[in-house]
C-alpha positions as CSV (number, residue, x, y, z in Angstrom):
1,M,-34.3,-43.1,13.6
2,Q,-36.4,-43.5,16.7
3,K,-35.3,-42.1,20.0
4,R,-34.7,-45.6,21.5
5,D,-32.4,-46.5,18.6
6,F,-30.2,-43.4,19.5
7,Q,-29.5,-44.8,22.9
8,K,-26.7,-46.9,21.5
9,Y,-24.9,-43.6,20.6
10,V,-25.5,-42.3,24.1
11,K,-23.8,-45.4,25.5
12,I,-20.9,-45.0,23.2
13,Y,-20.3,-41.2,23.5
14,Q,-21.2,-40.6,27.2
15,P,-17.9,-42.1,28.5
16,I,-16.0,-40.1,25.9
17,M,-17.8,-36.9,26.8
18,E,-17.0,-37.5,30.5
19,A,-13.4,-38.2,29.8
20,M,-12.9,-35.1,27.6
21,H,-14.7,-32.9,30.2
22,A,-12.4,-34.2,32.9
23,M,-9.4,-33.5,30.7
24,L,-10.5,-29.9,29.7
25,G,-12.0,-28.9,33.0
26,E,-15.0,-26.9,34.2
27,Y,-14.9,-24.4,31.4
28,S,-15.9,-27.1,28.9
29,E,-19.2,-28.6,27.9
30,F,-20.1,-31.6,25.7
31,I,-23.6,-32.1,24.3
32,L,-25.0,-35.0,22.3
33,H,-27.9,-34.4,19.9
34,D,-30.4,-36.8,18.4
35,L,-31.2,-35.0,15.2
36,S,-34.3,-37.0,14.5
37,M,-36.1,-34.6,16.8
38,P,-34.6,-31.2,16.6
39,E,-37.1,-29.6,18.9
40,S,-35.7,-31.7,21.8
41,S,-32.5,-33.1,20.4
42,V,-30.2,-33.0,23.5
43,T,-29.9,-36.5,24.9
44,A,-26.7,-36.2,27.0
45,V,-24.9,-33.3,28.6
46,C,-21.5,-33.2,30.4
47,G,-20.4,-29.9,31.8
48,N,-22.3,-26.6,32.0
49,V,-21.3,-23.7,29.8
50,T,-24.5,-22.8,27.9
51,G,-27.0,-23.9,30.6
52,R,-28.8,-26.4,28.3
53,Q,-30.2,-29.7,29.7
54,I,-31.5,-32.9,28.3
55,G,-34.6,-32.2,26.1
56,A,-33.3,-28.8,24.9
57,P,-33.5,-28.1,21.1
58,T,-30.7,-28.2,18.6
59,T,-29.0,-24.9,17.5
60,N,-29.7,-22.8,14.5
61,L,-26.2,-23.4,13.2
62,V,-26.8,-27.2,13.1
63,M,-30.2,-26.8,11.5
64,E,-29.0,-24.4,8.9
65,T,-26.0,-26.6,8.0
66,I,-28.1,-29.7,7.6
67,S,-30.8,-27.8,5.7
68,K,-28.1,-26.5,3.3
69,Y,-25.9,-29.5,2.8
70,G,-28.0,-32.5,4.0
71,D,-26.0,-35.6,4.7
72,E,-23.0,-34.1,2.9
73,A,-22.6,-31.6,5.8
74,Q,-19.0,-31.4,7.1
75,D,-18.0,-31.1,10.7
76,I,-17.7,-27.6,12.0
77,L,-14.5,-27.2,14.0
78,C,-13.1,-24.5,16.2
79,Y,-15.7,-21.8,15.4
80,P,-16.5,-18.8,17.6
81,S,-19.8,-18.5,19.3
82,V,-21.4,-16.3,22.1
83,A,-23.3,-17.3,25.2
84,K,-26.5,-15.5,26.1
85,D,-24.7,-13.4,28.7
86,G,-22.0,-12.3,26.3
87,R,-19.3,-14.8,27.1
88,Q,-17.1,-15.7,24.1
89,L,-17.0,-19.4,23.4
90,K,-14.9,-21.7,21.2
91,S,-17.1,-24.4,19.7
92,M,-17.1,-27.6,17.7
93,T,-19.8,-29.7,16.0
94,T,-19.0,-33.2,14.6
95,F,-21.8,-35.2,12.9
96,I,-22.7,-38.8,13.7
97,R,-23.6,-40.9,10.7
98,E,-25.3,-44.2,10.2
99,K,-25.0,-45.8,6.7
100,G,-24.1,-42.4,5.3
101,K,-27.1,-40.6,7.0
102,I,-26.6,-37.9,9.6
103,V,-28.4,-39.1,12.8
104,G,-26.9,-36.9,15.4
105,C,-24.0,-34.7,16.4
106,L,-21.5,-34.2,19.3
107,C,-20.9,-30.6,20.2
108,C,-18.3,-29.0,22.5
109,N,-18.3,-25.5,23.9
110,I,-15.4,-24.0,25.8
111,D,-15.8,-20.8,27.8
112,L,-12.9,-18.5,26.8
113,T,-13.6,-15.9,29.5
114,E,-10.7,-16.8,31.9
115,Y,-8.3,-17.5,29.0
116,I,-9.0,-14.1,27.4
117,M,-8.3,-12.5,30.8
118,A,-5.0,-14.3,31.0
119,Q,-4.2,-13.4,27.4
120,K,-4.8,-9.7,28.0
121,L,-2.8,-9.9,31.2
122,L,0.2,-11.4,29.5
123,C,-0.1,-9.1,26.4
124,G,-0.2,-6.1,28.7
125,F,2.8,-7.3,30.7
126,C,4.9,-8.0,27.6
127,K,4.0,-4.8,25.7
128,T,6.7,-2.2,25.5
129,R,6.8,1.2,23.9
130,S,9.2,4.1,23.5
131,P,8.1,7.2,25.6
132,A,7.9,9.3,22.4
133,E,5.9,6.6,20.5
134,E,2.2,7.2,20.0
135,E,-0.5,4.8,18.8
136,P,-1.5,5.6,15.3
137,K,-5.0,7.1,14.9
138,K,-7.5,4.8,13.2
139,E,-9.8,6.4,10.7
140,V,-13.1,4.7,9.9
141,F,-14.5,5.0,6.4
142,A,-18.1,4.0,7.0
143,Q,-21.3,4.2,5.0
144,E,-23.4,4.9,8.0
145,I,-22.8,6.8,11.3
146,S,-23.9,3.6,13.2
147,E,-20.8,1.8,11.8
148,V,-18.6,4.5,13.2
149,V,-20.3,4.2,16.6
150,E,-20.0,0.4,16.5
151,D,-16.3,0.6,15.7
152,I,-15.7,2.9,18.6
153,I,-17.6,0.7,21.0
154,R,-15.8,-2.4,19.9
155,F,-12.4,-0.7,20.1
156,E,-13.0,0.3,23.7
157,L,-14.3,-3.2,24.6
158,D,-11.3,-4.9,23.1
159,N,-9.0,-2.7,25.2
160,L,-10.7,-3.5,28.5
161,S,-8.6,-5.3,31.1
162,K,-11.4,-7.9,31.7
163,P,-14.1,-9.7,29.7
164,I,-17.7,-8.2,29.7
165,P,-19.2,-10.8,32.1
166,H,-16.6,-9.7,34.7
167,M,-17.3,-6.0,34.4
168,T,-18.5,-4.3,37.6
169,R,-20.9,-1.4,37.7
170,A,-17.8,0.9,38.1
171,D,-16.2,-0.6,35.0
172,K,-19.4,-0.1,32.9
173,L,-19.7,3.5,34.2
174,A,-16.1,4.1,33.2
175,L,-16.8,2.7,29.7
176,V,-19.8,5.0,29.3
177,E,-17.7,7.9,30.5
178,T,-15.1,7.1,27.8
179,L,-17.7,6.8,25.1
180,E,-19.4,10.0,26.2
181,A,-16.0,11.8,25.8
182,K,-15.8,10.5,22.3
183,G,-19.3,11.8,21.4
184,V,-20.8,8.4,21.0
185,F,-24.0,9.2,22.8
186,D,-24.7,12.2,20.5
187,V,-25.7,9.6,17.9
188,K,-29.3,8.4,18.0
189,G,-29.6,4.7,19.0
190,S,-26.0,4.4,20.4
191,A,-27.3,3.8,24.0
192,E,-29.2,0.7,22.7
193,T,-26.0,-0.5,21.0
194,V,-23.9,-0.1,24.1
195,A,-26.6,-1.9,26.2
196,Q,-26.5,-4.9,23.9
197,H,-22.7,-5.1,24.0
198,I,-22.4,-5.0,27.8
199,G,-25.5,-7.0,28.7
200,V,-27.6,-4.3,30.5
201,S,-30.9,-2.6,29.8
202,V,-31.1,0.6,27.8
203,F,-32.6,2.2,30.9
204,T,-29.4,1.3,32.8
205,V,-27.2,2.9,30.1
206,Y,-29.2,6.1,30.2
207,N,-28.7,6.2,34.0
208,Y,-25.0,5.8,33.5
209,I,-25.0,8.7,30.9
210,K,-27.0,10.9,33.3
211,E,-24.5,10.1,36.1
212,V,-21.5,10.9,33.9
213,R,-22.9,14.1,32.6
214,S,-23.9,15.3,36.1
215,S,-20.4,14.5,37.3
216,N,-18.8,16.4,34.5
217,K,-21.0,19.5,35.2
218,A,-19.9,19.4,38.8
219,V,-16.2,19.6,38.0
């Protein structure tokens, strides 16, 4: 299908995209892809979650799905994805067919950042515990030490009161201090892993570690 032929779908889906964006609000994004040209498939955008514009390429997920299943590919609904800056997204991809052939797809991405904050706030408020009750210790039976480190990091991130994109320098420093107390940074490569999770450079993590260790020596 030539690009000019796909314009009929733009005319059909553009009003729907705008209506759904108005309904779901600023944390939603709708993108229409012309899959005849995957290198510049985006033909319409409504909302801004991933920062893509008209002329941007299709995603690896769409390409892999079509490569594997061809025109038999099924819609991919309510799947998790992650933005470049670490924000957690809820996504949807539904394929557009013409005479049984996939010609495009309509995608939706919803930024879950604020919803996750609200979820953690409500869970924290509703949580109760007996004074004598303790959290059970979780033991990790891993094949590699890197798995243990990864598990510790994820545990601490999951228990933060705010999502990663909202973390301040003080929050990140406090996280590094907690991980340092658990011996995470005694494992080679752990600083790189932490840097990837919180969206900073390895150099920045090393600076945090240095600051934490200097503070501990001064106490």
